[in-house]
N, C-alpha and C positions, 0 to 999 in steps of 0.2 A: 518549373514551378509557377503556377498562375497566381495572380494577385489575390484571389479569394482564399487560397490556401495560406498564403503569406499573412494576410490579415487575420485569418482564423488562428494561426499559430501565435501571432502577436497578442491577440485578445486573450488567448489561453494563458500566455505568460503574464500579462497584466493582472488577470484574475488571480493567479497564484500569489502575486505580491500582496493582495488584499484578503487573503484567505483567513477565515476565522480559525482560532486555535482549538484543538481537541474537543470539538463540539459533540462528537459521537458518544462521549462518555457523560454527557450532561442531561440527556433526555430521560434517562431511567428506562427500565424495561418492565415496569409493573404491568402485568397482563399481556406481556409481549408474546407474540407467536411468530408465524412464518413471515408475515408482512413486515413486522418490525425488524426481524433478523435480516431480511433482504435489504431493507432501507439503511440499516445501521452503518455499513461501510461507506455509503454514499453521502451521509449527512455530516460526517466529520472530515474536514480537509486532510487531517493527518492520515487517516486510513485510506481515503480516496487516492491521494497522490502517491502514497507508498505502494499501493497495489498496482497502480498504473506504471510506476517506475520499475517494479519487478518485471512486468511484462515487456516494457521497452528495453530493459537491459538484456532480458532473455533473448529478445529478437536481435539485438546487436551481436550477442555472442553466437547465436545460431546453433546449428547442429543439435546435439542431444540437450544442450542447455535450454533450447527453446521450450521444451516440455518439462525438463528436470527441475529447473528453478521454480516455476509456478507450482509444480507438484510438491516439491519440498516445502515451499512456503505454506501451502494449504495443510499439509500433514502436520507440520510442527505447530502451526497456528491452532489446529484442533487439539494437539497435545498440550499446548499452553493453556487453553481453556480448561482442559481436564485438570491441570495442576492447580489452577485457581479454585476449582471445585473441591479439590482435596485439601484446600486450606493452606497451601504453600505460600509463604510470605515472600513475594518478589518485590524488591525495592527498585526505585528509579524507573517505573513503568512508563510514565508519561514522557520522561526525558529520553528514554530509549526509542519510544515511538516517534518523537519529534526528530531525534538523531537519525532514525531510519530514512526519513524524507530527505534530510540533508545529505547523508552518505549515498543513498541511491541516486539522488540528483547529480552528485559529483561523478558517480560511476557512469551515468548516462551521458553527461556533458563531456566527459573525457573519453568516452567510448573505450573504457578500460576493459582489456581482454584478460580473462583468467580461465583456468580449466573449469569444467563442469562441476567438479568436486568442490573447488574453492568458491565458486558461485553459489552452490547449494548451501555450503556452510555459512556464507555471508547472509543470504536471505533467511536462512533458518534462525540465525541469531535474532534478527528483527522480528520474525514471525512468532517467536516465543513470547515476546512482549505484547505484540498485537493480539495474540490469542489469549494471553493472560487477562488483558483488559476486557475482552469479550466475555471471558469466563466469569469475571467478577459480577457481571450482570445476569448470568444464568439463573441464580436462585430467585431472582425477582420475576422471571418469566413464567407465564402460566403453563407453558409447555417447553421446558428447557431444550429438549432434543429437537423440536421443530424450530425453535428460535435459532439454535446452533446450525441446523441444516440451512436456514435462511442466510446466515452470515457466511457460511462456507460457500454456498452457491453464488452469493453476491461477490465474494472475493475472487472466485474463479472467473466470473464474468468480467470483473475489472482487469484481471490478468490478461484475459483474451483481448480486451479493448487495448490494453497497453502493448500487447504483441502486435496488434494491427497497426497501431501508431508507429511502433518501432520499425516495422517492415516498410510502412509508407515513408518514414523519415530517412530511410537508408539512402534515398535518392538525393537528399540534401543534408550534408554534414553540418552546415551552419544552422539549419532549423533544429537539428538534433541538439546542438550545443545550446541554442536558446532555450529549448524545452528543458534540458538538464539544468541550465542555470536558473531557470524559473523555479524548478523543483528545489534546487539548493537554497535559493532565496527564501522560499516558503519554509524550509526546514530551519533556517536561521531565525526567521520570524517566530515560528512555533517555539523554538528553544528560548528565545528572548521573552516570550509572553508567559512562560511558566513561572 
């Protein structure tokens, strides 16, 4: 592992410690379309880090989990958005989103091995709340389906980036642990700031 990669991982970890809380839900979606849907998961550290962590954990698990976990997350996230549209009242949404960053960080840091089914159930639980939060903003969007397509595409891209990171970090267990610990610390920070 060269010094540039080590410094990059350290900088990413430090950035996680100073991440802003739940910002993706504060910009509103008035007039939002594809561009805003694409940007949404990138502007809130809660969504950004959870999506990356899903990809990283999927890469650690390998095999069928490599594609089943991200696929389950995206599918259940879309379903969660639909539940919000139907008016289902889901409580503790922001708490569960912050908890997802913490829990997924722990799973990555500990390189926790589970079956593909258990992994899918785990990420699906968190995806429900992430999707619900996205769905609450759909009525404000000028084109709800286009906005939704944007956040689904962005989430898929973040999962793919996380998979790439996870595969790259397989070569260095200590960097994986540092990355997971940084995600966990971010989750603690997000929970404390609610």
